[in-house]
C-alpha positions as CSV (number, residue, x, y, z in Angstrom):
1,X,38.5,117.5,59.2
2,X,39.3,115.6,62.4
3,X,35.6,114.7,62.8
4,X,35.5,113.4,59.2
5,X,38.7,111.3,59.8
6,X,37.3,109.9,63.0
7,X,34.0,108.9,61.3
8,X,35.8,107.2,58.5
9,X,38.0,105.3,61.0
10,X,34.9,104.1,62.9
11,X,33.2,103.0,59.7
12,X,36.3,101.1,58.6
13,X,36.6,99.4,62.0
14,X,32.9,98.3,61.8
15,X,33.5,96.9,58.3
16,X,36.4,94.8,59.5
17,X,34.6,93.7,62.7
18,X,31.4,92.7,60.9
19,X,32.1,90.0,58.2
20,X,29.7,89.5,55.4
21,X,26.8,87.2,56.1
22,X,27.4,83.6,55.0
23,X,25.3,82.3,52.2
24,X,22.8,79.5,53.1
25,X,23.5,75.8,52.6
26,X,21.4,73.4,50.6
27,X,20.9,69.9,51.9
28,X,20.1,67.0,49.5
29,X,19.0,63.6,50.6
30,X,20.4,60.8,48.4
31,X,18.2,57.7,48.5
32,X,20.7,55.1,47.2
33,X,23.8,56.6,48.8
34,X,22.2,56.9,52.3
35,X,23.6,60.4,52.7
36,X,22.7,64.1,52.7
37,X,25.0,66.2,50.4
38,X,25.8,69.7,51.6
39,X,25.9,72.5,48.9
40,X,27.3,75.9,49.6
41,X,24.9,78.2,47.7
42,X,27.6,80.9,47.4
43,X,29.8,78.7,45.3
44,X,27.4,75.9,44.2
45,X,29.9,73.3,45.3
46,X,29.4,70.3,47.6
47,X,31.3,71.0,50.8
48,X,30.5,67.7,52.7
49,X,28.0,65.0,53.4
50,X,26.2,63.5,56.3
51,X,25.3,59.8,56.8
52,X,21.5,59.9,57.0
53,X,20.3,56.3,57.3
54,X,19.6,53.5,54.8
55,X,17.3,55.3,52.4
56,X,16.8,59.0,53.2
57,X,13.9,60.7,51.4
58,X,11.7,63.4,52.9
59,X,13.7,66.2,54.5
60,X,13.1,69.4,56.5
61,X,15.4,71.9,58.3
62,X,14.7,73.6,61.6
63,X,14.1,77.4,61.3
64,X,17.2,78.0,63.4
65,X,19.3,75.9,61.0
66,X,20.5,73.5,63.7
67,X,18.7,70.3,62.8
68,X,17.7,68.3,59.8
69,X,14.7,65.9,59.9
70,X,15.0,63.0,57.4
71,X,12.7,60.1,56.8
72,X,14.3,56.7,56.5
73,X,12.1,54.3,54.7
74,X,13.7,50.9,55.5
75,X,14.1,51.8,59.2
76,X,10.5,53.2,59.4
77,X,11.9,56.2,61.3
78,X,12.6,59.9,61.3
79,X,16.3,60.6,61.8
80,X,17.1,63.9,63.6
81,X,20.5,65.2,62.5
82,X,22.6,67.8,64.3
83,X,24.1,69.8,61.4
84,X,27.1,71.1,63.4
85,X,28.0,67.6,64.5
86,X,27.0,66.0,61.1
87,X,25.5,63.1,63.1
88,X,22.1,61.5,63.8
89,X,21.3,62.5,67.4
90,X,17.8,61.1,67.7
91,X,15.5,58.6,66.0
92,X,11.7,58.6,66.1
93,X,10.0,55.4,65.2
94,X,7.1,55.8,62.7
95,X,5.0,53.4,60.6
96,X,5.9,51.6,57.4
97,X,7.2,53.7,54.5
98,X,7.6,57.2,55.8
99,X,7.8,59.7,53.0
100,X,7.5,63.5,52.9
101,X,8.6,65.6,55.9
102,X,7.3,69.1,56.8
103,X,8.0,71.6,59.5
104,X,5.9,74.4,60.9
105,X,7.3,77.9,60.4
106,X,7.5,78.4,64.2
107,X,9.6,75.2,64.4
108,X,7.4,73.5,67.0
109,X,6.1,70.6,64.9
110,X,7.6,68.2,62.4
111,X,5.1,66.1,60.4
112,X,5.8,63.0,58.3
113,X,3.5,61.4,55.7
114,X,3.4,57.6,56.5
115,X,2.2,55.9,53.3
116,X,1.2,52.4,54.4
117,X,-0.7,53.5,57.5
118,X,-2.4,56.4,55.7
119,X,-1.4,58.7,58.6
120,X,0.5,61.8,59.4
121,X,2.9,61.6,62.3
122,X,3.2,64.7,64.5
123,X,6.6,65.1,66.3
124,X,7.3,67.6,69.0
125,X,10.6,69.2,68.1
126,X,11.3,70.2,71.8
127,X,11.4,66.5,72.8
128,X,11.7,64.6,69.5
129,X,8.7,62.6,70.7
130,X,5.9,61.2,68.5
131,X,2.8,62.9,69.9
132,X,0.1,61.9,67.4
133,X,-0.6,59.6,64.5
134,X,-3.4,61.2,62.6
135,X,-5.3,58.9,60.2
136,X,-6.2,60.7,57.0
137,X,-9.1,59.9,54.7
138,X,-7.1,59.8,51.5
139,X,-4.9,56.9,50.6
140,X,-1.1,56.8,50.3
141,X,-0.1,60.2,51.6
142,X,3.1,61.6,49.9
143,X,3.7,65.1,51.2
144,X,2.5,67.0,54.3
145,X,3.0,70.8,54.1
146,X,2.1,73.5,56.6
147,X,0.8,76.8,55.4
148,X,3.2,79.7,56.4
149,X,0.6,81.0,59.0
150,X,0.5,77.4,60.5
151,X,-3.3,77.4,60.1
152,X,-3.5,74.5,57.6
153,X,-1.7,71.3,56.9
154,X,-2.2,70.0,53.4
155,X,-1.6,66.3,52.6
156,X,-1.3,64.9,49.1
157,X,-3.1,61.5,48.9
158,X,-1.6,59.9,45.8
159,X,-4.0,57.0,45.4
160,X,-7.2,59.0,46.2
161,X,-6.5,62.0,44.0
162,X,-7.3,64.5,46.8
163,X,-5.6,66.9,49.1
164,X,-6.6,66.2,52.7
165,X,-7.0,69.4,54.7
166,X,-6.0,69.4,58.3
167,X,-6.6,72.2,60.8
168,X,-3.1,72.5,62.1
169,X,-4.1,73.9,65.4
170,X,-6.7,71.3,66.4
171,X,-4.8,68.6,64.4
172,X,-8.0,67.3,62.9
173,X,-9.0,66.7,59.3
174,X,-11.6,69.2,58.3
175,X,-12.1,68.5,54.6
176,X,-10.5,67.4,51.3
177,X,-10.0,69.0,47.9
178,X,-10.4,67.0,44.6
179,X,-7.4,67.1,42.2
180,X,-6.2,65.2,39.2
181,X,-4.5,61.8,39.3
182,X,-1.6,61.3,41.8
183,X,-1.2,64.7,43.6
184,X,2.4,65.1,44.8
185,X,4.1,68.4,45.6
186,X,2.5,71.2,47.5
187,X,3.5,74.8,47.9
188,X,1.9,77.9,49.6
189,X,2.1,81.5,48.8
190,X,3.9,83.5,51.6
191,X,0.6,85.0,52.8
192,X,-1.0,81.5,52.9
193,X,-3.9,82.7,50.6
194,X,-3.2,80.1,47.9
195,X,-1.7,76.7,47.5
196,X,-0.3,75.0,44.4
197,X,-0.5,71.3,43.9
198,X,1.2,69.2,41.2
199,X,-0.7,66.2,40.0
200,X,1.8,63.8,38.4
201,X,-0.4,61.6,36.2
202,X,-2.7,64.4,35.2
203,X,0.3,66.6,34.2
204,X,-1.5,69.5,35.8
205,X,-1.1,72.1,38.6
206,X,-4.0,73.2,40.8
207,X,-4.2,76.7,42.2
208,X,-6.3,76.5,45.4
209,X,-8.0,79.2,47.4
210,X,-7.2,78.2,51.0
211,X,-10.0,80.3,52.5
212,X,-12.7,78.5,50.5
213,X,-10.7,75.2,50.1
214,X,-11.6,75.2,46.4
215,X,-9.7,75.0,43.1
216,X,-9.3,78.4,41.5
217,X,-7.6,77.3,38.3
218,X,-6.1,74.3,36.6
219,X,-2.7,75.0,34.9
220,X,-1.2,72.8,32.3
221,X,2.4,71.8,33.3
222,X,4.9,69.4,31.7
223,X,4.7,65.6,31.7
224,X,4.6,64.1,35.2
225,X,4.4,67.3,37.2
226,X,5.8,66.6,40.6
227,X,7.7,69.0,42.9
228,X,6.5,72.5,43.8
229,X,8.6,75.5,45.1
230,X,7.4,79.1,45.7
231,X,9.5,82.1,45.5
232,X,9.6,84.1,48.7
233,X,8.0,87.1,47.1
234,X,5.1,84.9,45.9
235,X,5.3,86.1,42.3
236,X,6.6,82.8,40.9
237,X,5.8,79.1,41.4
238,X,8.1,76.4,40.0
239,X,7.0,72.9,39.0
240,X,9.4,70.0,38.2
241,X,8.3,67.8,35.3
242,X,9.7,64.3,35.8
243,X,9.4,62.9,32.3
244,X,10.2,66.1,30.4
245,X,13.3,66.9,32.5
246,X,12.1,70.5,32.9
247,X,10.9,73.0,35.3
248,X,7.8,75.1,34.5
249,X,7.6,78.7,35.8
250,X,4.2,79.9,36.8
251,X,3.4,83.6,37.1
252,X,1.0,83.8,40.1
253,X,-0.7,87.0,39.0
254,X,-2.2,85.2,36.0
255,X,-1.6,81.6,37.0
256,X,0.0,80.8,33.6
257,X,3.2,79.2,32.6
258,X,5.7,81.9,31.4
259,X,8.8,79.8,31.0
260,X,10.2,76.2,30.8
261,X,13.7,75.5,31.9
262,X,15.6,72.3,30.9
263,X,17.3,70.5,33.9
264,X,18.4,66.9,34.5
265,X,16.7,63.6,34.3
266,X,13.7,63.0,36.5
267,X,13.6,66.3,38.4
268,X,11.9,65.8,41.7
269,X,11.6,68.0,44.8
270,X,13.1,71.6,44.9
271,X,14.0,74.5,47.2
272,X,14.7,78.2,46.8
273,X,17.2,80.4,48.6
274,X,15.8,82.8,51.2
275,X,16.6,85.8,48.9
276,X,14.6,84.1,46.1
277,X,17.4,84.4,43.6
278,X,18.2,80.7,43.0
279,X,16.2,77.5,42.7
280,X,17.8,74.1,43.4
281,X,16.3,71.1,41.7
282,X,17.1,67.4,42.6
283,X,17.5,65.3,39.5
284,X,17.0,61.7,40.6
285,X,18.2,60.0,37.5
286,X,21.1,62.3,36.9
287,X,22.6,62.2,40.4
288,X,22.7,66.0,40.3
289,X,21.1,69.2,41.4
290,X,20.4,71.9,38.8
291,X,20.7,75.5,39.9
292,X,18.3,78.0,38.2
293,X,18.5,81.8,38.2
294,X,14.9,82.7,39.1
295,X,15.1,86.1,37.5
296,X,16.2,85.1,34.1
297,X,14.8,81.5,34.3
298,X,18.1,80.1,33.0
299,X,20.0,77.2,34.4
300,X,23.3,78.3,36.0
301,X,25.0,75.0,36.6
302,X,24.6,71.3,37.6
303,X,26.0,70.1,40.9
304,X,27.0,66.4,41.3
305,X,25.6,64.9,44.5
306,X,25.0,61.3,45.7
307,X,22.9,58.6,44.0
308,X,19.1,59.2,43.6
309,X,18.7,62.6,45.1
310,X,15.1,63.0,46.4
311,X,14.8,66.6,47.2
312,X,16.4,69.8,48.6
313,X,16.0,72.0,51.6
314,X,17.8,75.3,52.2
315,X,18.6,77.2,55.4
């Protein structure tokens, strides 16, 4: 009996000493407001905001959750934000019209698609220094996304209707993949075996074999398919449809759309919580973020943020 009581006391002490893990936060860049809204994913409420420049658009978060990297179009720069301080602590000069921002899974590299110079800027996160401006063959790059294994960097070239393929280790372009008109969002399966690309003016999604760098299947999405988000288990891919105000849900086993979820006006870029249970969708014309239950494919709520939200990252 004494042993049982002692064990119970130890367990109780451990429970008190070890608080529940905090839920991650979602960060939403608002183009017109010049801010990043902070959403607590446990409550789906905005808990604060950070001044992020004149026109924040592309955004990435460091794997350790300490820094945000936000492109600022008018200032032609990448702003590095210390999340704890809620302040810009570094600024990296880029070319004209920086757009999408990506970060490698090991946190060593941040990349920015710079539209007017048709280049990808590589920034060393240890020094916040621009190390390389890589010219791509496609015109008007929108997004630059690393595969999870950091083998590939895919770049959507809006005006060339291709995905530029970069060897992430050598930082050289090794090919391109033809898509429909105006490719935008890119997402990889967790094992890096496939990528999904939304082509906005084709209203299609392209399932791509990354080993062969070829299109496996073309999937009909909604009108003006744009953002792409992949569930951490790799079983579902989500596509935002800008004109329809919906999100298409793709089953990756069959590469078919299995559900369509209504959200706000002009849904753009998106992110999923690390546990894969909730999807956050930036609605640019509704000044809101829609939260979707990824198991039931039902909208849970809408969260009011700043003006013209561009996307979401979660850490």
